[in-house]
VOMIKE-351263 format. One line per 4 residues: number of its first residue (from 1); their letters; for each residue x, y, z of N, C-alpha, C, O. Coordinates in steps of 0.02 Angstrom, whole numbers. Atoms other than C-alpha are relative to their C-alpha. Last residue first. Layout:
BEGIN
NUM) a) X:Y:Z:X:Y:Z:X:Y:Z:X:Y:Z  ...
END
This chain:
BEGIN
284) xxxx) -27:64:-24:643:-1151:-103:72:-14:-23:100:-66:-5  -51:-23:-55:601:-965:-139:37:-57:34:82:-47:75  -49:-48:20:512:-994:-307:54:16:53:109:37:36  -57:13:42:423:-1159:-280:57:55:-6:116:37:-10
280) xxxx) -22:77:1:284:-1182:-160:66:-10:-35:102:-58:-22  -25:13:-70:256:-992:-126:32:-65:4:81:-74:40  -66:-38:-4:250:-966:-318:28:-13:69:89:-23:77  -58:30:40:117:-1098:-334:65:28:8:116:-7:11
276) xxxx) -17:68:-35:10:-1031:-196:59:-32:-36:109:-51:-7  -38:-18:-59:23:-854:-281:19:-68:44:75:-77:69  -67:-19:23:-28:-922:-449:45:19:60:105:7:61  -36:58:22:-179:-1007:-371:78:7:-22:122:-34:-10
272) xxxx) -22:34:-62:-225:-849:-281:39:-69:-16:88:-89:15  -60:-42:-33:-226:-761:-447:25:-38:63:85:-51:71  -52:14:43:-338:-898:-531:64:35:28:119:8:28  -24:63:-4:-458:-899:-384:69:-13:-37:116:-42:-11
268) xxxx) -34:9:-66:-471:-709:-376:28:-75:5:85:-84:25  30:54:-38:-509:-687:-560:37:-17:64:96:-32:63  -10:68:25:-442:-516:-606:-33:-55:38:-55:-44:94  -13:52:-48:-511:-344:-589:16:-62:-32:-5:-76:-88
264) xxxx) 62:25:-32:-495:-221:-735:17:-51:51:74:-76:49  40:39:41:-333:-127:-768:-63:-27:32:-78:-7:88  71:-24:-2:-250:16:-686:-44:-39:-44:-81:-9:-83  6:-64:9:-85:-82:-654:-73:23:6:-110:-4:46
260) xxxx) 50:-12:48:-96:-265:-659:-14:73:-17:-54:86:-61  -2:39:62:59:-339:-579:-51:24:-48:-42:8:-107  -3:75:3:135:-213:-564:-41:-32:60:-39:-7:116  -8:30:69:114:-28:-608:-8:-74:0:-40:-100:-47
256) xxxx) -71:10:17:51:34:-440:0:-38:-73:-48:-69:-96  -6:-1:73:-136:95:-445:73:-8:-18:95:22:-67  -22:-66:28:-176:57:-266:8:-14:-73:-7:-68:-98  24:-46:-45:-282:-86:-178:22:72:-26:-14:121:-16
252) xxxx) -54:-37:-32:-262:-194:-326:-26:55:45:-72:91:28  -10:-71:14:-424:-287:-359:64:32:37:68:31:98  -60:-19:-34:-450:-484:-361:14:78:-24:21:89:-84  -51:-37:44:-622:-543:-411:50:32:50:38:46:108
248) xxxx) -34:45:41:-733:-682:-341:51:35:-40:84:5:-83  46:37:51:-863:-566:-272:39:-35:-48:21:-33:-107  71:-20:3:-731:-451:-194:-43:-41:-47:-33:-36:-108  39:58:31:-556:-492:-141:-73:23:12:-97:39:66
244) xxxx) 65:15:-30:-448:-336:-112:-39:-52:-34:-44:-52:-95  49:11:48:-260:-344:-153:-70:-9:35:-74:-47:84  69:8:-34:-115:-276:-58:-51:-6:-51:-54:36:-96  -5:56:-53:71:-294:-104:-66:-8:36:-70:-45:85
240) xxxx) 57:-1:-46:80:-196:-271:4:-54:53:26:-109:37  29:61:-9:253:-179:-351:-57:4:53:-46:27:109  29:25:66:311:-15:-428:-45:-60:12:-93:-70:-25  41:-56:38:354:106:-284:-36:-31:-56:-82:0:-82
236) xxxx) -27:-4:70:409:-30:-157:-46:43:-44:-107:42:-38  -5:-65:24:380:-41:32:38:-3:-75:98:-16:-80  -64:9:35:324:-219:71:8:65:-35:-28:75:-84  0:15:69:176:-171:189:74:-13:-24:121:1:13
232) xxxx) 4:-58:44:188:-182:373:1:-16:-65:15:-75:-79  -22:3:67:162:-309:508:-4:62:-38:-40:107:-17  45:-21:57:150:-317:695:24:-14:-67:75:-48:-74  33:60:23:248:-414:827:-53:13:-51:-92:-31:-69
228) xxxx) 71:5:-23:295:-246:907:-39:-64:-18:-95:-71:6  9:-35:-68:479:-235:892:-65:1:29:-72:10:89  -19:46:-56:487:-373:758:-13:41:66:-35:12:116  -22:-53:-45:388:-275:631:21:-36:66:-20:-47:110
224) xxxx) 13:1:-76:365:-419:504:38:63:33:94:82:16  -66:5:-36:347:-384:320:-11:4:74:-55:39:99  -13:-38:-61:178:-425:234:80:-10:17:112:-60:3  -70:15:1:105:-477:60:28:43:56:23:104:50
220) xxxx) -45:-43:-27:-83:-464:95:70:-27:-2:81:-79:29  -57:39:5:-235:-538:6:62:50:16:66:104:-15  -61:-15:40:-384:-447:67:52:-54:-4:55:-97:40  -52:58:4:-556:-460:136:53:13:-49:41:38:-104
216) xxxx) -22:20:62:-667:-308:183:53:-51:-1:94:-49:45  50:49:27:-764:-287:345:22:-26:-68:-10:-72:-94  26:47:-45:-663:-133:390:-52:-41:-27:-97:-14:-58  68:-15:-25:-590:-45:239:-19:-54:49:-6:-112:33
212) xxxx) 41:61:0:-410:-32:185:-64:14:35:-70:66:69  37:19:-62:-331:134:139:-32:-65:-12:-52:-82:-67  60:-30:-14:-203:162:-3:-36:-33:56:-11:-84:80  19:53:-57:-20:113:2:-66:28:23:-70:57:77
208) xxxx) -46:67:17:45:198:-162:-18:-48:53:-4:-107:42  30:44:52:-101:322:-150:38:-62:-17:15:-109:-48  -56:9:53:-31:387:15:-27:-47:-52:-37:-106:-38  -5:59:37:-177:455:116:61:6:-45:80:57:-73
204) xxxx) -58:0:34:-209:591:248:3:-74:-36:-18:-123:-6  6:57:48:-380:648:312:70:-4:-31:89:47:-61  -60:7:41:-379:761:465:-4:-65:-39:-14:-119:-12  -14:60:33:-550:807:540:62:5:-45:66:49:-88
200) xxxx) -27:-18:70:-561:948:668:16:-70:-31:46:-113:2  56:-24:39:-675:921:824:26:11:-73:-15:22:-118  44:-53:-32:-533:916:946:-47:32:-52:-48:93:-65  -43:-33:-55:-426:803:836:-41:62:23:-51:109:-15
196) xxxx) 43:-57:-25:-535:684:732:36:28:58:38:-2:112  9:-7:-73:-421:560:634:-41:65:16:-43:112:-24  28:-58:-23:-416:490:459:-10:8:73:-32:-40:105  54:7:-49:-295:368:385:-27:70:19:3:122:8
192) xxxx) 67:-29:16:-126:364:303:-54:-21:45:-46:-64:88  5:-71:-1:25:248:312:-65:27:-20:-99:-4:-60  -8:-25:64:4:66:356:0:79:3:-25:108:51  -4:-76:-1:17:-39:512:17:22:-66:61:-6:-98
188) xxxx) -33:-25:62:-50:-219:504:-1:74:11:-53:106:22  8:-68:10:-97:-305:669:43:23:-61:102:5:-67  -69:-30:6:-125:-491:674:-13:76:-10:-67:95:-32  -13:-58:34:-285:-575:732:73:20:-1:110:5:45
184) xxxx) -31:-41:-53:-294:-762:779:20:69:-39:56:67:-89  44:-16:-54:-420:-851:670:27:42:57:-9:67:99  65:-17:17:-290:-929:564:-43:8:58:-41:-30:107  53:55:-7:-124:-938:649:-68:28:-26:-89:82:-6
180) xxxx) 70:-26:2:28:-830:600:-47:-56:1:-37:-105:-35  49:28:45:201:-902:651:-73:35:11:-96:49:66  59:-9:-37:319:-780:738:-60:-27:-42:-97:11:-73  -17:-36:-61:496:-802:678:-57:3:50:-47:-5:110
176) xxxx) -37:52:-40:455:-933:545:13:28:70:13:-8:120  -59:-32:-29:329:-810:469:32:-50:51:2:-66:102  1:-14:-70:207:-909:361:68:29:25:121:16:-3  -76:-1:-16:175:-907:175:2:22:77:-25:73:95
172) xxxx) -26:29:58:-9:-942:112:79:-8:13:108:-57:-11  -66:-15:1:-96:-919:275:40:-34:-56:50:-95:-55  -46:41:44:-280:-926:248:65:28:9:71:89:0  36:63:6:-426:-858:365:40:-51:-48:17:-107:-61
168) xxxx) -15:41:53:-326:-716:437:-41:-64:-9:-52:-100:40  16:66:-27:-415:-594:552:14:-51:-56:-31:-63:-96  18:44:49:-336:-424:521:-5:-70:24:39:-95:60  4:66:-21:-331:-283:644:-24:-45:-57:-77:-33:-86
164) xxxx) 58:43:17:-276:-125:559:4:-64:40:59:-89:48  -9:73:-21:-157:6:634:-66:-38:-11:-117:-24:20  64:44:-27:-176:166:539:26:-69:16:58:-102:-24  -5:76:15:-48:303:503:-57:-33:33:-91:-7:77
160) xxxx) 39:43:-43:-63:495:494:19:-75:-16:44:-88:-71  39:49:35:52:634:432:-39:-41:47:-40:-28:107  4:-23:68:149:786:493:-42:-44:-50:-58:-24:-106  61:-33:8:130:760:681:-13:21:-71:-61:58:-81
156) xxxx) -9:-74:1:314:716:715:-64:42:-22:-59:102:-34  -36:-28:-50:281:544:780:8:72:-2:1:107:48  -63:24:-2:137:503:659:38:38:54:12:87:82  -50:-41:28:-38:553:700:66:-35:10:78:-68:61
152) xxxx) -37:-46:-42:-156:413:736:43:45:-38:56:32:-97  -51:-47:34:-283:293:656:31:48:55:2:61:107  -2:-59:-38:-371:144:733:54:45:-34:109:22:-49  -48:-41:18:-446:0:634:10:60:51:-39:83:81
148) xxxx) 1:-66:-37:-555:-146:657:62:37:-20:109:9:-48  59:4:-46:-607:-318:579:-1:65:39:-52:80:70  -15:-52:-55:-500:-317:424:-62:7:42:-117:16:18  48:-56:-2:-531:-484:342:16:50:49:30:34:107
144) xxxx) 34:-10:-60:-394:-611:292:-46:60:-5:-45:97:-54  66:-32:17:-286:-685:159:-46:6:56:-58:-45:89  63:22:-29:-109:-705:216:-62:29:-42:-62:83:-71  52:-17:53:69:-692:152:-67:-24:27:-70:-84:42
140) xxxx) 63:42:-3:207:-688:286:-43:26:-62:-36:81:-88  -10:41:-54:390:-628:291:-65:-44:12:-62:-99:40  56:-3:-50:373:-569:113:21:-46:58:47:-101:49  -10:-52:-46:522:-529:7:-46:8:57:-42:53:98
136) xxxx) -64:10:-32:528:-701:-79:13:59:51:49:48:101  5:62:-44:343:-694:-118:64:-4:38:62:-13:99  48:-16:-58:347:-515:-189:2:-55:47:4:-41:107  -30:-52:-41:502:-546:-302:-42:14:64:-15:22:119
132) xxxx) -65:25:-28:450:-712:-365:28:53:49:53:40:104  18:45:-64:271:-653:-386:66:-22:30:71:-26:92  31:-45:-48:321:-504:-502:-4:-46:68:16:-29:123  -54:-36:-29:432:-618:-610:-22:47:62:17:59:108
128) xxxx) -48:47:-34:295:-744:-628:54:38:28:75:23:84  23:19:-64:170:-608:-665:44:-45:38:49:-41:99  -58:-5:-41:268:-524:-804:-22:-32:69:14:-23:118  -53:45:27:144:-576:-940:63:-3:47:106:-47:41
124) xxxx) 6:66:-29:10:-494:-827:51:-46:-28:64:-95:6  -72:28:-11:78:-322:-877:-5:-71:30:42:-94:62  10:66:-19:-86:-254:-957:72:-33:8:105:-50:-41  -11:47:52:-41:-66:-967:-13:-77:31:-1:-88:90
120) xxxx) 54:-4:44:-103:75:-866:3:-52:-57:-38:-53:-104  65:10:-32:63:103:-792:-54:-4:-49:-45:19:-106  59:-26:35:224:82:-887:-60:-16:31:-80:-74:28  44:56:30:365:49:-764:-57:33:-32:-80:84:-7
116) xxxx) -24:13:64:477:207:-742:-34:-64:-34:-29:-76:-94  -49:48:-12:376:283:-603:23:-24:-75:-7:-7:-126  -26:31:63:281:448:-617:56:-49:17:108:-28:42  -59:-33:36:192:495:-455:17:-46:-61:-9:-100:-73
112) xxxx) -46:55:23:90:380:-340:57:30:-38:114:7:-33  13:44:60:10:525:-257:47:-48:-14:100:-50:19  -68:17:30:39:588:-76:-17:-47:-61:-30:-106:-52  0:57:53:-127:672:-18:77:-6:-30:110:42:-50
108) xxxx) -69:5:20:-148:778:140:1:-62:-52:-18:-118:-35  -20:62:36:-326:831:179:74:7:-24:96:61:-45  -59:-8:38:-382:963:307:17:-72:-29:13:-123:5  -31:61:21:-553:982:394:62:12:-44:61:64:-77
104) xxxx) 38:56:-22:-651:1102:494:35:-62:-21:34:-113:14  32:39:51:-520:1243:464:-35:-57:38:-13:-76:92  61:-37:20:-453:1381:572:-36:-35:-56:-65:-1:-99  25:-53:-49:-329:1287:678:-61:39:-20:-104:54:20
100) xxxx) 73:1:-12:-324:1137:559:-22:57:47:-81:62:62  41:-12:63:-152:1172:480:-76:1:12:-112:32:-26  -1:-69:15:-72:1185:653:-38:17:-63:-67:72:-67  39:-33:-49:-128:1010:707:-5:77:-9:-55:110:8
96) xxxx) 66:-3:24:-61:943:542:-42:38:50:-89:72:29  41:50:-37:118:989:589:-77:10:-18:-102:66:-27  46:-31:-48:213:1078:457:-43:-49:29:-66:-96:-4  -21:-4:-76:366:997:387:-51:26:43:-39:26:103
92) xxxx) -50:-44:-5:324:1044:206:29:5:66:59:56:83  25:-61:-23:161:954:225:53:54:3:39:106:32  73:-6:28:195:797:123:-30:62:20:-74:86:-15  -5:-40:61:389:820:160:-72:14:-26:-83:64:-61
88) xxxx) 3:-72:-21:352:757:342:7:45:-62:-12:103:-57  54:-35:36:314:584:269:-7:75:17:-56:107:-1  -19:-28:62:482:513:306:-56:35:-37:-50:58:-94  -30:-65:0:438:494:488:12:28:-67:10:89:-72
84) xxxx) 28:-43:55:317:351:455:32:65:0:4:111:-30  -12:31:67:406:206:554:-13:56:-58:19:55:-111  -71:-21:24:410:321:707:16:-30:-61:63:-6:-93  1:-64:28:222:311:727:68:24:-18:75:74:-53
80) xxxx) 17:-3:68:235:125:739:-6:68:-32:-6:76:-93  -54:31:41:330:130:900:-19:2:-76:25:13:-117  -58:-45:-6:209:253:982:54:-28:-44:84:10:-82  5:-59:50:64:154:917:62:41:3:87:62:-49
76) xxxx) -6:28:69:125:-6:1008:-8:56:-53:28:58:-103  -71:9:4:148:91:1172:16:-28:-71:68:-12:-101  -26:66:-34:-30:149:1156:75:-2:-9:102:41:-43  -6:61:42:-55:332:1107:16:-61:44:40:-57:101
72) xxxx) 32:59:-34:-105:500:1186:2:-60:-44:-40:-63:-89  -46:30:-53:6:641:1128:-22:-61:32:18:-90:68  -69:-10:16:-136:739:1049:46:-25:54:41:-10:113  -27:-53:-37:-301:663:1091:79:6:-17:116:-43:-22
68) xxxx) -69:3:-32:-384:556:960:8:58:44:-26:108:35  -8:-47:-48:-555:513:890:62:-4:34:77:-57:60  -14:26:-69:-530:397:741:3:59:48:46:101:34  -56:-31:-40:-603:469:576:2:-31:73:-50:-39:104
64) xxxx) 30:-37:-59:-718:348:482:63:20:42:107:-18:60  7:36:-57:-636:303:314:-26:38:58:-22:99:56  -10:-44:-61:-679:392:151:-3:-48:56:-52:-85:59  50:0:-58:-666:275:2:26:41:52:86:47:63
60) xxxx) -28:-28:-63:-585:297:-169:-55:-6:56:-115:3:45  5:-71:-9:-657:190:-307:18:19:69:10:-19:117  9:-5:-72:-589:14:-336:-10:78:25:38:108:48  34:60:-23:-599:-37:-515:-15:-7:75:-50:-50:101
56) xxxx) 65:3:24:-565:138:-575:-43:-59:27:-103:-57:37  6:57:36:-417:155:-461:-72:-12:-22:-117:-19:20  38:48:-35:-405:332:-408:-4:-61:-46:-5:-55:-107  5:61:40:-280:472:-439:-49:-47:39:-53:-46:100
52) xxxx) -49:49:-13:-317:629:-340:-11:-57:-54:-63:-63:-87  31:60:2:-410:782:-419:48:-58:11:92:-64:-31  -17:38:59:-318:940:-362:-36:-71:1:-41:-100:55  -48:60:-15:-409:1035:-229:10:-39:-68:-35:-50:-108
48) xxxx) -2:45:59:-489:1213:-244:54:-56:12:111:-43:32  -48:-31:50:-520:1280:-71:5:-55:-53:-8:-114:-45  28:-63:18:-674:1241:38:48:36:-48:32:90:-73  59:7:25:-585:1100:136:-35:70:-13:-39:113:32
44) xxxx) 46:-17:-53:-402:1141:156:-70:-1:-30:-80:27:-85  51:-43:21:-287:1047:36:-45:15:61:-58:-29:102  41:-11:-57:-111:984:63:-56:46:-21:-45:100:-48  38:-62:-7:-25:922:-93:-39:0:67:-63:-53:87
40) xxxx) 51:9:-51:113:791:-133:-38:68:2:-13:118:-23  8:-54:-50:215:811:-289:-59:-11:45:-115:-19:20  11:-61:38:254:643:-379:-10:51:57:1:34:116  68:-28:-1:324:505:-275:2:61:-42:53:93:-53
36) xxxx) 36:19:60:483:410:-322:-65:32:-5:-97:26:-57  -22:-38:54:602:492:-193:-38:-19:-67:-22:11:-118  24:-69:1:499:438:-46:28:36:-59:-2:87:-76  69:-8:26:523:253:-84:-25:72:-8:-65:87:-52
32) xxxx) -3:-15:67:708:262:-61:-69:9:-31:-77:39:-84  -34:-61:18:689:278:121:1:19:-71:-12:77:-88  53:-55:-10:552:144:141:39:68:-18:9:114:-47  -12:-40:-56:677:11:77:-50:56:3:-69:80:-51
28) xxxx) 47:8:-49:604:-118:-40:17:44:60:-16:34:111  -13:52:-53:713:-74:-188:-54:7:50:-92:55:45  44:-6:-55:654:23:-340:7:-56:47:-21:-110:37  -8:-69:-26:805:41:-459:-45:5:63:-23:35:112
24) xxxx) -66:-15:-28:828:-145:-491:9:64:33:48:72:80  -8:37:-60:647:-190:-512:67:13:33:73:8:94  49:-24:-51:622:-47:-634:12:-37:69:16:-7:123  -31:-60:-19:781:-97:-741:-41:29:68:-13:50:119
20) xxxx) -56:21:-38:709:-271:-758:39:60:37:63:56:93  29:25:-61:545:-197:-819:55:-23:49:49:-14:109  28:-50:-43:635:-86:-938:-26:-23:65:-19:9:118  -56:-39:-30:737:-225:-1007:-24:51:44:4:58:98
16) xxxx) -26:45:-50:580:-333:-1033:60:33:38:69:28:98  41:-4:-53:505:-185:-1123:22:-47:54:12:-31:112  5:-64:-35:649:-162:-1234:-44:5:63:-25:35:113  -57:-3:-44:664:-349:-1263:7:62:30:28:64:88
12) xxxx) 11:46:-57:483:-354:-1325:66:3:41:59:6:102  45:-32:-41:507:-205:-1446:-7:-40:66:-8:-9:119  -34:-63:-26:664:-281:-1524:-42:32:55:-18:47:109  -52:27:-49:571:-451:-1544:34:60:34:37:63:95
8) xxxx) 37:31:-53:424:-362:-1629:46:-24:56:37:-9:115  21:-55:-37:540:-261:-1740:-38:-21:67:-28:7:121  -58:-26:-38:635:-420:-1786:-32:61:38:-16:68:97  -13:44:-56:464:-501:-1831:57:27:38:54:24:100
4) xxxx) 54:-17:-54:419:-353:-1941:12:-42:59:4:-17:114  -7:-62:-28:585:-369:-2033:-48:21:57:-32:51:109  -51:9:-47:566:-553:-2059:17:66:37:35:67:96  21:45:-53:399:-530:-2135:53:-6:54:39:-3:114
END
């Protein structure tokens, strides 16, 4: 009995140690994020394509391509396009407009890849640790509905990004530099999205920061983009920062390891209660 108990304790300490190591290794910088991905791929429609990872609780969705003209962007989009320069490796540095010359559609996929934290496992026992890190690294935490989106090519033309308009109905943690008000839309810029360039469709997605859908409601942990007054995700290879709320359930947007991995949806009210409690206590 004692030996069995010792083995259980040893196993638990090993898992906790692994979790702590993951948090230390995977910082919130976008630069380090690119070293944790698996191999990306570019596929032309009509050719064999690897099957991408998908969240069983949130099947992959195709978004409506945004019609664009090369080099035509708003001032805000120009600034946001520079945030995602690190994605050039997803096409080997090739511009997407060159890849579609003889194709109707091209897809670029950046999978989550293998990280040190064990995915596909119920890690809810680490929820308090997860929330402390996410809450304290957030400039704002909101619950809101995506009302519209606009996708564009990144600055060097090798990937896409999307600016989402989000209408917050609850602000759980506010930005002291630029307070968020319920009912007033904020812009959230994220990697990936679909564009239509001269009749050719380009679809790009990063499975660590998967696409949001217009008309759907989300819980979002956000970082402020002071140059434009917009927001972006908290870049981390292990910790999820976006959750979809659907019929009283909370679903991770991606299949990141924490807090729930590739498990079933969680009760939305319960999870939101834990977030509110963390906001009120852990960073004060």
